[in-house]
C-alpha positions as CSV (number, residue, x, y, z in Angstrom):
1,M,-7.7,7.0,-21.9
2,A,-11.0,4.7,-21.2
3,K,-11.0,3.4,-17.9
4,I,-10.7,-0.1,-19.1
5,D,-7.4,0.6,-20.9
6,R,-6.8,1.0,-17.2
7,V,-7.7,-2.0,-16.3
8,K,-6.6,-3.8,-19.0
9,E,-3.2,-2.6,-18.4
10,F,-3.7,-3.3,-14.6
11,I,-4.1,-7.1,-15.5
12,N,-1.5,-7.5,-18.0
13,Y,1.1,-5.5,-15.1
14,L,0.4,-7.7,-12.7
15,K,0.3,-10.8,-15.2
16,V,3.8,-10.2,-15.5
17,L,4.7,-9.5,-12.0
18,L,3.1,-12.8,-11.5
19,I,5.3,-14.8,-13.7
20,F,8.4,-13.5,-12.8
21,L,7.5,-14.8,-8.9
22,L,6.7,-17.9,-10.2
23,A,10.5,-18.6,-11.9
24,T,11.3,-17.5,-9.2
25,S,10.7,-19.5,-7.2
26,V,11.1,-22.4,-9.6
27,G,14.7,-21.4,-9.5
28,L,14.4,-21.3,-6.0
29,I,13.5,-24.4,-5.9
30,A,15.9,-26.1,-8.6
31,W,19.1,-24.7,-5.6
32,L,17.1,-25.7,-2.7
33,A,17.3,-29.5,-4.8
34,Q,21.1,-29.5,-5.9
35,N,22.3,-28.1,-1.9
36,Y,20.2,-30.1,0.3
37,D,23.2,-32.0,1.0
38,S,26.2,-29.1,1.1
39,T,23.9,-26.1,2.9
40,S,23.4,-24.9,6.3
41,S,19.8,-25.5,8.0
42,K,20.2,-22.2,8.8
43,L,20.2,-20.9,5.0
44,L,17.6,-23.5,3.8
45,Y,14.7,-22.7,6.5
46,L,15.2,-19.1,4.8
47,A,15.0,-20.5,1.9
48,A,12.8,-23.0,2.4
49,G,10.4,-20.0,4.2
50,A,11.0,-17.4,1.1
51,L,9.6,-19.7,-1.3
52,F,6.3,-20.3,1.2
53,A,6.5,-16.2,1.4
54,I,6.0,-16.8,-2.8
55,F,3.4,-19.2,-2.8
56,I,1.1,-16.6,-0.4
57,F,2.3,-13.6,-2.3
58,V,1.5,-15.7,-5.9
59,V,-2.1,-16.9,-4.6
60,I,-3.5,-13.0,-3.0
61,L,-1.8,-11.9,-6.7
62,N,-3.9,-14.5,-9.1
63,R,-6.7,-13.9,-6.4
64,K,-6.1,-10.1,-7.6
65,I,-5.9,-10.2,-11.4
66,L,-9.7,-12.9,-11.6
67,K,-11.2,-10.9,-9.3
68,D,-10.1,-7.7,-11.5
69,I,-10.4,-9.8,-14.9
70,E,-13.8,-10.0,-13.4
71,S,-14.8,-6.3,-13.3
72,L,-14.4,-5.9,-16.8
73,E,-17.7,-7.2,-17.0
74,E,-19.4,-3.8,-15.5
75,Y,-17.7,-2.1,-18.7
């Protein structure tokens, strides 16, 4: 397998991971909106922390994808 094909497959893998994280964050936001009044504050803080961690990971992952796409220009 050529190196360019390997980089393309890695980018595709990262895109799938990014879509999974975005879908998870949308589901978590929907859960937070539905259960805001009926859930304990500890669970709400935990969910908000998880949402923040997912957001940070999405930003890092997006930068990695863009960096790998730019590296394709070398080939």
